[in-house]
C-alpha positions in Angstrom: 99.8 113.4 70.7 98.5 116.2 72.8 98.0 113.9 75.8 101.6 112.7 75.5 103.0 116.2 75.4 100.9 117.1 78.4 102.2 114.1 80.4 105.9 114.8 79.4 105.4 118.5 80.2 103.9 117.7 83.6 106.8 115.4 84.6 109.3 117.9 83.4 107.7 120.6 85.5 107.6 118.4 88.5 111.2 117.5 88.1 112.1 121.1 88.3 109.6 122.4 90.8 109.9 119.6 93.5 113.6 120.0 94.2 113.2 123.8 94.3 110.4 123.4 96.9 112.5 120.9 98.9 115.4 123.3 99.1 113.2 126.1 100.5 110.7 124.5 102.8 111.3 122.1 105.6 107.6 121.3 105.9 107.3 120.4 102.2 110.5 118.2 102.5 108.8 116.2 105.3 105.7 115.7 103.2 107.5 114.9 99.9 110.3 112.7 101.3 108.9 111.6 104.7 110.9 111.3 107.9 112.5 108.5 109.8 110.4 106.6 112.4 111.6 104.5 115.3 110.1 101.1 115.1 112.1 99.2 117.7 113.6 100.7 120.9 115.1 99.3 124.1 114.5 95.6 123.1 110.8 96.1 122.4 109.0 96.6 119.0 107.0 99.8 118.8 103.9 98.1 117.5 101.9 101.3 117.1 104.5 102.8 114.9 104.9 99.5 113.0 101.2 99.3 112.4 101.0 103.0 111.3 103.9 102.5 108.9 102.5 99.1 107.7 105.7 97.2 108.7 105.0 93.6 109.5 107.1 91.6 111.9 108.1 89.3 109.0 109.5 92.3 107.1 111.3 93.5 110.2 112.9 90.1 110.9 113.9 89.8 107.3 115.6 93.2 107.3 117.4 92.2 110.5 118.6 88.9 108.9 119.8 90.8 105.8 122.0 93.0 108.0 123.5 90.0 109.8 121.5 90.3 113.1 120.9 87.0 114.7 119.2 88.0 117.9 117.0 91.0 118.5 118.5 91.3 122.0 121.6 92.7 120.2 119.5 95.6 118.8 119.2 98.9 120.7 117.3 100.8 118.1 115.7 100.2 114.7 114.6 103.1 112.5 112.4 103.0 109.4 114.1 105.5 107.1 112.3 107.8 104.7 113.5 105.6 101.8 111.8 102.5 103.3 115.0 100.8 104.5 115.4 99.8 108.2 118.5 100.9 110.0 119.6 98.8 113.1 121.8 100.1 115.9 123.6 97.6 118.1 123.5 97.6 121.9 127.3 97.8 122.4 128.1 100.7 120.1 126.5 104.0 121.0 128.3 106.1 118.4 127.5 104.1 115.3 125.1 105.3 112.5 124.3 108.7 111.2 123.7 111.7 113.4 120.1 112.5 114.2 120.2 115.7 112.1 122.5 116.3 109.1 124.8 119.3 109.6 123.2 122.5 108.6 119.8 120.9 108.1 
């Protein structure tokens, strides 16, 4: 019973403390949530970044297919987001996607 209460109390404390830390520290936010990483740029995969982030080419191609991309020549940029998803930006539209930094962040 004591171990269960300790576990519940720990998770409750983390649920309260982590958002508070995220709101006050940019460095902690990067550590806790991560940051986006460019894994494909200008028609070439960034193999060092892909290896560091442990993204295989099979996973990369599968993510491209899921987003309806038939040819990698159509991709200008691919970004591994902090949540693990891959965002693709097409060659012909320079103003698509999210801004590099959120407003006020």
